C-alpha positions in Angstrom: 26.0 -10.9 -42.8 25.4 -8.1 -40.5 22.4 -7.1 -38.2 21.0 -3.9 -40.3 19.5 -2.7 -37.0 21.5 -0.3 -34.8 22.9 -1.6 -32.0 21.1 -1.1 -28.6 22.9 1.1 -26.3 20.3 2.3 -24.2 19.5 -0.8 -22.2 16.2 -1.3 -23.5 14.9 -4.6 -24.5 14.9 -5.2 -28.1 11.6 -6.3 -29.8 11.8 -8.8 -32.4 11.1 -7.7 -36.0 8.1 -9.3 -37.5 9.2 -12.0 -39.9 8.5 -11.2 -43.7 6.1 -12.9 -46.0 2.8 -14.0 -46.2 1.3 -15.2 -43.1 4.0 -14.0 -40.7 1.7 -12.2 -38.1 -0.3 -15.5 -37.8 3.0 -17.7 -37.6 4.4 -15.2 -34.9 0.9 -15.1 -32.8 1.3 -19.3 -32.9 4.7 -19.0 -31.5 3.7 -16.3 -28.9 1.0 -18.9 -27.8 2.7 -22.0 -27.8 5.9 -20.9 -26.1 3.6 -19.2 -23.3 1.7 -22.7 -23.0 5.0 -24.4 -22.7 6.1 -22.2 -20.0 2.8 -22.3 -18.1 2.7 -25.9 -18.4 6.1 -26.6 -17.1 5.8 -24.0 -14.2 2.6 -26.1 -12.9 4.7 -29.2 -12.7 7.5 -27.4 -11.1 5.2 -26.3 -8.3 3.7 -29.4 -8.3 6.7 -31.2 -7.6 7.9 -29.0 -4.8 4.7 -28.8 -3.0 4.8 -33.2 -3.1 8.1 -33.2 -1.7 6.8 -30.5 1.3 3.4 -32.0 1.6 3.0 -33.5 5.2 6.1 -33.0 6.5 6.6 -31.4 9.7 7.3 -27.7 9.9 6.6 -27.4 6.2 2.9 -26.3 6.1 3.6 -22.8 5.4 5.8 -23.4 2.2 3.5 -26.1 1.0 0.5 -23.7 1.2 2.7 -21.6 -1.0 3.7 -23.5 -3.5 0.3 -24.8 -4.0 -1.1 -21.2 -4.3 1.2 -20.5 -6.8 0.7 -23.7 -8.8 -3.0 -22.8 -8.7 -2.3 -19.5 -10.2 -0.2 -20.9 -12.8 -2.9 -23.7 -13.6 -5.2 -20.7 -14.6 -2.6 -19.1 -17.0 -2.3 -22.9 -18.6 -6.0 -23.2 -18.8 -6.0 -19.8 -20.9 -3.6 -20.7 -22.9 -5.0 -24.3 -23.7 -8.3 -22.6 -24.5 -6.4 -20.0 -26.9 -4.6 -22.8 -28.6 -7.8 -24.8 -29.1 -9.4 -21.8 -30.6 -6.8 -21.0 -32.9 -5.8 -24.2 -34.2 -2.2 -23.9 -32.6 -0.3 -26.8 -31.6 1.4 -27.3 -28.4 5.3 -27.7 -28.7 6.4 -31.4 -29.4 8.8 -31.0 -26.5 6.0 -31.0 -24.0 6.7 -34.4 -22.4 10.6 -33.5 -22.1 9.4 -30.3 -20.6 7.2 -31.9 -18.1 10.1 -34.6 -17.0 12.3 -31.6 -16.7 10.1 -29.6 -14.6 9.2 -32.4 -12.2 12.7 -33.0 -11.9 14.0 -29.4 -11.1 11.0 -28.9 -8.9 11.5 -32.0 -6.6 15.4 -31.5 -6.9 15.2 -28.0 -5.7 12.5 -28.9 -2.9 14.8 -31.9 -1.7 17.8 -29.4 -1.4 16.1 -27.2 0.6 13.0 -24.7 1.0 15.4 -22.0 -0.1 16.6 -23.7 -3.0 12.9 -24.2 -3.8 12.5 -20.6 -3.7 15.5 -19.9 -5.7 14.1 -22.0 -8.3 11.0 -19.9 -8.4 12.8 -16.6 -8.4 15.0 -17.8 -11.2 12.1 -19.2 -13.4 10.1 -16.2 -12.8 12.6 -13.7 -13.6 13.1 -15.2 -17.2 9.4 -15.4 -17.9 8.5 -12.2 -16.7 11.0 -10.6 -18.8 9.7 -12.8 -21.8 5.8 -11.6 -21.2 7.5 -8.0 -21.2 8.7 -8.5 -24.4 5.7 -10.4 -25.8 3.7 -7.4 -24.7 5.8 -4.6 -26.0 5.7 -6.7 -29.5 2.1 -7.1 -29.7 0.3 -4.4 -27.6 -0.7 -2.3 -30.9 -1.7 -5.1 -33.0 -3.6 -7.3 -30.3 -4.4 -5.0 -27.2 -6.2 -8.0 -25.7 -3.8 -10.4 -25.7 -1.4 -8.0 -24.4 -3.6 -7.1 -21.5 -4.1 -10.6 -20.5 0.1 -11.0 -20.5 0.3 -8.2 -18.5 -2.0 -9.7 -15.4 0.2 -12.9 -15.9 3.3 -10.7 -15.8 2.5 -9.3 -12.9 1.3 -12.5 -11.0 4.7 -13.9 -12.0 6.5 -11.0 -10.5 4.6 -11.6 -7.3 6.0 -15.1 -7.4 9.3 -14.0 -7.8 9.2 -10.9 -5.2 7.4 -13.6 -2.6 10.5 -16.1 -3.5 13.1 -13.5 -2.9 11.4 -12.4 0.4 11.6 -16.0 1.8 15.6 -16.5 1.0 15.9 -17.2 -2.4 19.2 -15.9 -2.6 20.6 -17.6 0.8 20.1 -20.8 -1.0 23.2 -23.4 -1.3 24.8 -22.4 -4.5 22.6 -19.6 -5.3 24.6 -18.0 -8.1 25.4 -21.4 -9.7 22.0 -22.6 -9.3 20.2 -19.6 -10.6 22.3 -19.3 -13.5 21.9 -23.0 -14.5 18.2 -22.4 -14.3 17.8 -19.4 -16.3 20.0 -20.7 -19.1 17.6 -23.8 -19.2 14.8 -21.7 -19.1 15.8 -19.3 -22.1 16.7 -22.2 -24.1 13.4 -24.0 -23.5 11.6 -20.6 -24.9 13.7 -20.7 -28.0 12.8 -24.3 -28.9 9.2 -24.3 -27.9 8.7 -21.2 -30.2 9.8 -23.2 -32.8 8.8 -27.0 -32.6 
């Protein structure tokens, strides 16, 4: 079956069409909250693992402080999504334990490679997340301007993390192109899975 929508020739992001049927908008809101909670949960654990690797090592005070600060911002985002899930009766993804393990492994693994690899991880993750937030903001800004405004603030903070990573040499990491591609692909799969289960 072919897609009835015209092909996107402008390079603009495509906004998902609402699902048909009764309760579709409520289901979609649940998907948005669930996937955003999962993303922030993973980000907290990535930064936590990176900070643990760098903490106490001579000459790593600056990056340890960076990871702590970015992790603290992600924790604020996570707390907000925890509150929204609880208030609206939306369950988190059943994949939470797997995402936790994956995030800890990714964070620790990239930090053990090098500082620049840790920054490459941040750049890749935040590139996917900010794009994901941008798509959600475009999708919901008319129906739910309050949530769109919150997501806009979160997106700006994710962009700041991305830019900080680039400024600190993320693209000079060993195997940068492959590392970045693998991390981005993993994030995109996690987004699709977390929306659904």
